[in-house]
C-alpha positions in Angstrom: 65.4 128.7 9.6 68.6 129.2 7.7 70.3 125.8 8.3 69.9 123.3 5.5 69.9 119.5 5.9 71.7 117.0 3.6 69.7 113.9 2.7 71.7 111.1 1.1 69.6 108.8 -1.1 66.3 109.5 -2.9 64.6 106.2 -2.3 61.6 105.7 -0.1 63.1 106.9 3.1 65.1 109.7 1.6 62.2 111.1 -0.5 59.9 111.1 2.6 62.5 112.7 4.8 63.3 115.4 2.3 59.6 116.2 1.8 58.9 116.5 5.6 61.8 118.8 6.0 60.9 121.0 3.1 57.2 121.2 4.1 58.4 122.5 7.5 60.4 125.3 5.8 63.8 123.6 5.9 66.1 123.8 2.9 67.2 120.3 1.7 70.2 119.2 -0.4 69.0 115.8 -1.7 71.7 113.5 -3.2 71.0 110.6 -5.5 73.7 108.7 -7.4 71.4 107.4 -10.1 71.5 107.6 -13.1 75.2 108.4 -13.1 75.8 105.2 -11.1 73.1 102.6 -11.0 72.7 99.5 -8.8 72.2 95.8 -9.5 68.4 96.1 -8.8 67.3 99.5 -10.0 66.0 99.9 -13.6 65.3 103.7 -13.7 66.5 107.0 -12.3 63.2 107.7 -10.6 62.9 108.5 -6.9 61.4 105.8 -4.6 61.6 103.1 -7.3 60.2 99.8 -6.0 62.7 97.1 -6.9 61.0 94.1 -5.3 57.2 93.7 -4.8 54.7 96.3 -5.7 52.8 95.8 -2.5 52.8 98.0 0.6 51.2 95.3 2.6 47.8 94.8 4.2 45.1 97.4 4.6 43.0 95.1 6.7 41.5 96.9 9.7 43.5 96.6 12.9 46.4 94.7 11.3 49.9 95.8 12.2 50.7 97.1 8.7 47.4 99.0 8.7 48.3 100.6 12.0 51.7 101.8 10.7 50.1 103.3 7.6 47.4 105.0 9.6 50.0 106.7 11.8 52.0 107.8 8.7 48.8 109.2 7.0 48.1 111.1 10.2 51.5 112.7 10.0 51.2 113.7 6.4 53.3 111.1 4.6 53.9 112.1 0.9 54.6 108.5 -0.1 51.3 107.1 1.2 49.6 109.9 -0.8 51.6 108.6 -3.8 50.5 105.1 -3.1 46.8 106.1 -3.1 47.3 108.0 -6.4 49.0 105.0 -8.1 46.9 102.2 -6.5 46.0 99.0 -8.4 43.8 96.1 -7.3 45.5 93.9 -4.8 42.9 92.3 -2.5 43.4 93.6 1.0 46.9 94.9 0.2 47.9 98.4 -0.8 49.4 97.6 -4.2 50.6 100.2 -6.7 51.6 100.8 -10.3 55.4 101.1 -9.5 56.1 103.3 -12.5 53.3 105.8 -11.7 54.3 105.7 -8.0 57.9 106.6 -8.6 57.0 109.2 -11.3 54.5 110.9 -8.9 57.0 111.2 -6.1 59.8 112.3 -8.4 57.7 115.2 -9.8 56.6 116.3 -6.3 60.0 116.2 -4.6 62.1 117.6 -7.4 59.7 120.5 -8.0 59.6 121.6 -4.3 61.2 125.1 -4.1 63.2 124.1 -0.9 64.6 120.9 -2.2 67.8 121.0 -4.4 68.3 117.6 -6.1 71.9 116.7 -6.8 72.4 113.8 -9.2 75.8 112.7 -8.0 77.4 110.0 -5.8 78.6 110.9 -2.3 81.4 108.7 -1.1 81.8 110.2 2.4 79.5 111.4 5.1 79.5 115.2 5.2 81.6 116.5 8.1 79.4 119.4 9.0 75.7 120.0 9.4 72.7 117.7 9.9 72.8 114.6 7.6 70.2 111.9 7.0 71.7 108.8 5.5 69.0 107.0 3.6 71.0 105.3 0.9 69.2 102.0 1.2 70.3 98.4 1.0 72.4 99.0 -2.2 74.6 101.7 -0.7 77.8 102.2 -2.8 80.9 100.4 -1.5 82.8 103.7 -0.9 80.0 105.3 1.2 79.4 102.0 3.0 83.0 101.9 4.1 82.7 105.4 5.5 79.5 104.5 7.3 81.4 101.5 8.8 84.0 103.9 10.0 81.4 106.3 11.5 79.4 103.6 13.2 82.4 101.9 14.7 81.1 98.5 13.6 81.4 96.2 10.6 78.5 96.6 8.3 76.1 93.7 8.1 74.4 92.4 5.0 72.1 89.7 3.8 71.0 88.7 0.3 67.6 89.5 -1.0 65.8 88.3 -4.2 63.0 89.8 -6.4 60.1 88.1 -8.2 59.7 87.7 -11.9 57.0 89.6 -13.9 55.1 88.2 -16.9 53.0 89.8 -19.6 49.3 89.6 -18.9 48.3 88.4 -22.4 50.7 85.4 -22.1 48.7 83.9 -19.2 46.4 81.0 -20.2 43.0 81.8 -18.7 41.6 78.5 -19.6 43.7 77.2 -16.7 44.4 80.2 -14.5 41.5 81.9 -12.7 40.8 85.1 -11.0 40.1 85.1 -7.2 41.2 86.5 -3.9 41.9 84.1 -1.1 38.6 83.2 0.7 37.0 85.9 -1.6 38.5 88.7 0.5 39.1 91.9 -1.5 38.9 95.6 -0.7 36.3 96.2 -3.5 34.8 92.7 -3.9 36.7 92.1 -7.1 38.9 89.1 -7.9 42.2 90.8 -7.6 44.6 87.9 -8.1 45.3 85.5 -11.0 45.8 82.0 -9.7 47.6 79.1 -11.4 46.4 75.8 -9.9 48.4 72.6 -9.6 47.4 69.0 -9.2 49.8 66.7 -7.4 51.5 65.4 -10.5 52.0 68.9 -11.9 53.4 70.1 -8.5 55.9 67.3 -8.3 57.1 67.9 -11.9 57.6 71.6 -11.0 59.5 70.7 -7.8 61.7 68.4 -9.8 62.4 71.1 -12.3 63.2 73.6 -9.6 65.6 71.3 -7.8 67.5 70.6 -11.0 67.8 74.3 -12.0 71.1 76.2 -11.8 71.4 79.5 -9.8 73.7 82.4 -10.1 76.5 82.3 -7.5 76.6 85.4 -5.3 79.9 87.2 -5.0 80.4 87.2 -1.2 83.4 86.3 0.9 81.6 83.6 2.9 80.8 80.0 2.4 77.1 80.5 3.4 74.8 83.0 1.8 72.9 85.0 4.5 69.4 85.3 3.2 66.6 87.3 4.9 64.3 84.7 6.3 61.1 86.5 5.3 62.2 86.8 1.6 63.8 83.5 0.8 64.3 82.5 -2.8 62.0 79.6 -3.8 65.0 77.4 -4.6 66.2 77.9 -1.0 62.7 77.1 0.4 62.3 73.9 -1.5 65.7 72.6 -0.2 64.0 72.4 3.2 61.5 69.9 1.9 59.4 69.1 -1.1 56.2 70.4 0.5 57.6 73.6 1.9 56.4 75.7 -1.1 53.0 74.1 -0.9 52.7 75.4 2.7 54.4 78.7 1.8 54.0 80.9 -1.3 52.2 78.1 -3.1 49.6 77.4 -0.5 46.2 76.7 -2.1 43.9 77.5 0.9 40.9 79.6 0.2 41.2 79.4 -3.6 38.5 77.4 -5.4 39.4 76.2 -8.9 36.2 76.7 -11.0 37.2 73.7 -13.1 37.0 71.3 -10.2 35.0 73.2 -7.5 37.8 72.3 -5.0 41.0 73.8 -3.7 43.9 72.8 -5.9 46.9 70.8 -4.6 49.0 73.9 -4.8 48.7 77.4 -6.5 50.8 80.3 -7.6 49.2 83.7 -7.3 49.9 86.6 -9.7 49.3 90.2 -8.7 48.6 93.1 -11.1 51.7 95.3 -11.7 50.3 98.5 -13.2 47.1 100.4 -14.0 47.2 99.2 -17.6 47.0 95.6 -16.2 49.4 94.4 -18.9 51.8 92.7 -16.5 51.6 90.5 -13.4 54.2 89.5 -10.8 54.5 86.1 -9.3 53.8 86.6 -5.6 56.4 85.2 -3.3 58.4 83.8 -6.2 61.7 85.7 -5.7 64.6 83.6 -6.9 68.2 83.7 -8.1 67.9 81.1 -10.9 69.8 81.8 -14.1 67.4 83.5 -16.6 67.3 80.6 -19.0 66.5 78.2 -16.1 63.7 80.6 -14.9 62.1 80.5 -18.3 62.2 76.7 -18.4 61.0 76.0 -14.8 58.4 78.8 -14.5 56.7 77.6 -17.7 56.0 74.4 -15.8 53.4 76.4 -13.9 49.9 75.5 -15.2 48.7 78.6 -17.1 52.2 80.0 -17.7 53.3 77.4 -20.2 53.6 80.2 -22.8 54.7 83.0 -20.4 56.5 86.0 -21.7 58.8 87.6 -19.1 59.0 91.3 -18.5 61.5 90.8 -15.7 63.2 87.8 -14.4 63.9 87.2 -10.7 67.2 88.5 -9.4 69.4 88.4 -6.3 71.0 91.4 -4.7 72.9 92.4 -1.6 71.1 94.4 1.2 73.4 96.4 3.5 72.4 97.6 6.9 74.1 98.8 10.1 74.0 97.1 13.4 71.5 99.7 14.7 71.2 98.5 18.4 74.9 99.3 18.8 75.0 102.7 17.3 71.5 104.4 17.1 69.3 105.9 19.7 65.4 105.8 19.5 65.3 109.0 17.5 67.5 107.3 14.8 70.5 109.5 15.6 74.0 108.2 15.7 75.0 107.9 19.3 78.6 109.0 18.6 77.5 111.9 16.4 73.8 113.0 16.9 73.8 115.3 13.9 73.7 112.1 11.7 70.4 110.3 11.3 69.8 106.9 9.6 66.6 106.0 7.8 65.3 103.3 5.5 66.6 99.7 5.1 70.2 100.7 6.0 68.9 101.6 9.4 67.8 98.0 10.0 64.1 97.8 8.9 62.7 95.6 6.3 59.8 96.6 4.0 58.6 99.5 2.0 56.3 101.0 4.6 58.9 100.5 7.3 61.4 102.4 5.2 58.9 105.2 4.6 58.2 105.3 8.4 61.9 105.7 9.3 62.3 108.4 6.7 59.4 110.4 8.0 60.6 110.0 11.6 64.2 111.0 10.7 62.8 114.0 8.9 60.7 115.1 11.8 63.5 114.6 14.3 65.9 116.6 12.1 63.4 119.4 12.0 63.5 119.5 15.8 67.3 119.8 15.7 67.2 122.6 13.1 64.8 124.5 15.4 67.1 123.9 18.4 64.8 121.5 20.1 65.5 118.0 21.5 63.9 115.3 19.2 61.1 113.4 21.0 60.9 109.6 20.4 57.6 108.3 19.4 55.6 106.5 22.1 56.4 102.8 22.6 52.7 102.0 22.2 52.7 103.3 18.6 53.8 101.3 15.6 56.3 104.0 14.8 57.7 103.9 18.3 57.8 100.1 18.5 59.7 100.0 15.2 62.4 102.3 16.6 62.4 100.4 19.9 63.2 97.2 18.0 65.9 98.5 15.7 67.7 100.3 18.6 67.0 97.9 21.4 67.3 94.4 19.8 70.1 91.9 20.6 73.0 93.2 18.6 74.7 89.8 18.5 71.8 88.2 16.5 70.4 91.3 14.8 68.3 91.0 11.7 66.0 93.6 10.1 62.3 93.4 10.9 58.9 94.1 9.4 56.2 95.7 11.6 54.2 93.0 13.4 52.2 92.9 16.6 55.1 91.1 18.2 57.0 94.4 18.2 54.3 96.3 20.0 53.9 96.2 23.8 52.0 93.2 25.1 48.5 93.9 26.7 48.1 93.7 30.4 47.2 90.3 31.7 43.7 91.4 32.7 43.0 92.7 29.2 44.5 89.6 27.6 42.2 87.5 29.8 39.2 89.6 28.7 40.0 88.9 25.0 41.5 85.4 25.6 39.6 83.8 22.7 39.3 86.8 20.4 42.5 87.6 18.6 40.9 90.3 16.5 39.6 92.0 19.6 43.2 91.9 21.1 44.6 93.5 18.0 41.9 96.1 18.0 42.8 97.0 21.6 46.5 97.3 20.7 45.6 99.7 17.9 43.3 101.7 20.2 46.1 102.1 22.7 48.4 103.2 19.9 46.0 105.8 18.9 45.7 107.1 22.4 49.5 107.3 22.7 49.8 109.1 19.4 47.1 111.6 20.5 49.2 112.4 23.6 52.4 112.7 21.7 50.9 115.1 19.1 49.2 117.3 21.7 
């Protein structure tokens, strides 16, 4: 195979796509604009840097995120190998040391003999050859304009926010306690640090949050379009004083050892790295001014003396209207030599981005070999993800995470059989996905 493939972006999707191509004997020109030009969210020049959470979601058996990861492992995902190598305790979630994760991938990808890494910005889609666009939600303005031209539609975007991180030794463990919700953990350890509130403390925190000032996003609209699954806490609380208590601050399944009862509300902190010297506030993404964050977040019991490694931030996520311009193999309808992968293709989440990168890589390999790319079966998590992003209603399109709602519904007879057993229904969906993957791989 003499034809090389251009991959734009060395994030999660681009790194995975480049690796799949190179492992199949295809030469890759991988372009990454950092460090020459950074973004509002990245802090390093490493490939596959995680800018939001450090969690790759649930590893619970027969859950939708578990199914997607199982399919990726079966297909030889480099990035899931990296996640296993950089894993830190996180209950039933696959959580990683983000520094080690990015370093591991950077070393693997940059040292592959068939991958040439170019540290430079690309402002236009190459006019010849197979191209995978995986520039992510923070695509540069110049390239985004050219993508808008190629897709024939205005680019869409929403605003996303990231959670703050605190130093571990600044947490007051006379108040905070270690526990996983309902005691569920992959290795029976207490993987989360929990900061419990009584009613008075919760109300004082809410008052402080409502009074705090936020940064104003620079957008040409009156209303900021946030992604509903990643709302800033100040946006959530505007919907009602108790919304946080039934959202990221829900106390269920957490027994405060000081009282022997569930607290009125709780903030969970998750380990950031293998050294366990820093923790992120789970679900506490926000766009508050840094000084306001320090003031308000120190109202959390156990964090009154918190030292911040990183404050929460807000940034723009750009994505295309995939249902109008992509086919189920992630190829541009108007120019099939161009593939899209990662969050710019219209998925939300780390694993989903990895998945589209892997699929775009495999489909590009087929094109290099002169074959027609084969979509993944609808019954699989991979196929269902592509079915959503290319078949959703384009008028109300918003990126999606993998959930069982995206997979085909069970037959009525099967649903009736498992009517009162949700776990059994999910296990059956996963079994059917496995059967479909077996058939596709044969």
